C-alpha positions in Angstrom: -9.4 11.3 -7.8 -10.1 11.7 -11.5 -13.8 11.6 -10.9 -13.6 14.3 -8.2 -11.3 16.4 -10.4 -13.8 16.2 -13.3 -16.7 17.1 -11.0 -14.8 20.1 -9.6 -14.1 21.3 -13.1 -17.8 21.1 -14.0 -17.3 18.2 -16.5 -20.3 16.3 -15.3 -20.3 13.9 -18.3 -16.7 12.8 -17.4 -17.5 12.7 -13.7 -20.6 10.6 -14.5 -18.6 8.1 -16.5 -15.9 7.8 -13.9 -18.2 7.6 -10.8 -20.3 5.1 -12.7 -17.3 2.9 -13.4 -16.2 3.1 -9.7 -19.8 2.3 -8.6 -20.0 -0.7 -10.9 -16.7 -2.1 -9.4 -17.9 -1.4 -5.9 -21.7 -1.9 -6.1 -22.2 -1.6 -2.3 -20.5 1.8 -2.0 -23.5 4.2 -1.7 -21.3 7.3 -1.7 -19.9 6.5 -5.1 -23.3 5.4 -6.3 -24.7 8.8 -5.1 -22.0 10.7 -6.9 -22.6 8.7 -10.1 -26.4 9.2 -9.9 -26.1 13.0 -9.4 -23.6 13.4 -12.2 -25.5 11.2 -14.6 -28.7 13.2 -14.1 -26.7 16.5 -14.3 -25.1 15.3 -17.6 -28.6 14.6 -19.0 -28.2 10.8 -18.8 -31.5 10.6 -16.9 -32.2 6.9 -17.6 -28.8 5.9 -16.2 -29.4 8.3 -13.3 -32.7 6.7 -12.5 -31.2 3.2 -12.7 -28.6 4.3 -10.2 -31.3 5.9 -8.0 -33.1 2.5 -7.9 -30.0 0.7 -6.9 -29.3 3.4 -4.3 -32.8 3.2 -2.9 -32.4 -0.6 -2.5 -29.3 0.0 -0.4 -30.0 3.3 1.4 -33.6 4.5 0.9 -34.6 8.1 1.3 -32.0 10.0 -0.7 -33.8 13.3 -1.6 -32.4 13.5 -5.2 -32.8 9.8 -5.8 -36.4 9.9 -4.6 -37.0 13.0 -6.7 -35.7 11.2 -9.8 -37.7 8.1 -9.0 -40.8 10.3 -8.4 -40.4 12.0 -11.8 -39.9 8.7 -13.5 -43.1 7.3 -11.9 -45.0 10.4 -13.0 -43.8 9.9 -16.6 -44.9 6.2 -16.3 -48.3 7.4 -15.1 -48.0 5.9 -11.7 -49.2 8.8 -9.5 -49.7 6.7 -6.4 -46.0 5.8 -6.5 -45.1 9.5 -6.8 -47.0 10.3 -3.7 -45.3 7.5 -1.7 -41.8 8.5 -2.9 -42.3 12.2 -2.3 -44.0 12.6 1.1 -45.2 16.0 2.3 -43.9 18.4 3.2 -41.9 18.1 0.0 -39.1 20.3 -1.3 -40.2 22.7 -4.0 -39.7 20.6 -7.1 -41.1 17.5 -5.4 -44.2 19.6 -4.4 -44.7 20.5 -8.1 -44.3 16.8 -9.1 -46.8 15.8 -6.4 -49.3 18.3 -7.7 -49.1 16.7 -11.2 -49.5 13.3 -9.5 -52.6 14.5 -7.8 -53.9 15.8 -11.1 -53.2 12.4 -12.7 -55.3 10.9 -9.8 -58.2 13.2 -10.8 -57.7 15.4 -7.8 -57.4 18.7 -9.6 -58.7 20.7 -6.6 -55.9 19.2 -4.4 -53.3 19.7 -7.1 -54.2 23.4 -7.5 -54.5 23.9 -3.7 -50.9 22.6 -3.2 -49.6 24.9 -6.0 -51.4 27.9 -4.6 -49.9 27.2 -1.2 -46.5 26.9 -2.9 -47.0 30.2 -4.7 -48.0 31.9 -1.5 -45.0 30.6 0.4 -42.1 32.9 1.1 -39.7 30.0 1.0 -39.9 29.6 -2.7 -39.1 33.2 -3.5 -40.4 35.1 -6.6 -39.0 32.6 -9.1 -40.7 29.7 -7.2 -44.0 31.6 -7.0 -43.9 32.2 -10.8 -43.1 28.5 -11.4 -45.9 27.4 -9.1 -48.4 29.7 -10.8 -47.3 28.6 -14.3 -47.9 24.9 -13.3 -51.3 25.9 -11.8 -52.1 27.4 -15.1 -51.0 24.3 -17.0 -53.1 22.0 -14.7 -56.1 24.3 -15.0 -55.8 24.2 -18.8 -55.4 20.5 -18.8 -58.5 20.2 -16.7 -60.4 22.3 -19.1 -60.7 25.4 -16.9 -59.2 28.0 -19.2 -60.5 30.9 -17.1 -58.5 29.7 -14.1 -55.6 29.0 -16.4 -55.6 32.6 -17.7 -55.8 33.9 -14.1 -52.7 31.8 -13.1 -50.7 32.7 -16.2 -51.6 36.4 -15.9 -50.5 36.3 -12.2 -47.2 34.7 -13.2 -46.7 37.2 -16.0 -47.3 40.2 -13.7 -44.5 38.8 -11.4 -42.1 38.6 -14.3 -42.7 42.0 -15.9 -44.7 40.6 -18.8 -44.0 36.9 -18.6 -41.7 34.4 -20.2 -42.3 33.1 -23.7 -43.8 30.0 -22.3 -46.2 31.8 -19.9 -47.3 34.2 -22.7 -47.7 31.3 -25.1 -49.9 29.2 -22.8 -51.9 32.2 -21.7 -52.6 33.1 -25.4 -53.7 29.6 -26.1 -56.1 29.6 -23.1 -57.5 33.0 -24.2 -58.0 31.7 -27.7 -59.8 28.7 -26.4 -62.1 31.1 -24.6 -62.8 32.9 -27.8 -60.8 36.0 -26.6 -58.7 36.1 -29.7 -58.0 39.9 -29.6 -56.7 39.5 -26.0 -54.5 36.6 -27.1 -53.0 38.5 -30.0 -52.4 41.5 -27.7 -50.0 39.5 -25.6 
């Protein structure tokens, strides 16, 4: 009850501690483990959340948030093949972005950008999702050394946000500067 009460009050740190305590006392209870995992991640205790996601996957594989956490962890550990196996297509929005980065890590820039372009064109993601997909397409293009495409993606994202966020403008200016278009970069 205390864990549920903390969760309902929005005290995810307390809920994480309490659900984790319950889960450690009853390690086969996937419901309590799921609540602990979600609250640990929400509280910013990502390593603890990932450890719980691993335990959860061993008992009840296929939890969307658990697989997302494990996929993000695999991407950070530079294991793109593991990402693609954890986050099969069609993937929910954030998982699709993580899959795109995994494709890039596997040297499939064309596939990564194609999936982000499809995501940006999708009505399901809405305007914020399209901006996010275009922003990541710009980041991947820049990382691949294609600053022209990066600028195109960043500018498209900026047009959708009435001038762009600080991050979009920053990365666009950097790509413009790498292209030698310093006046355009400063104008942003």
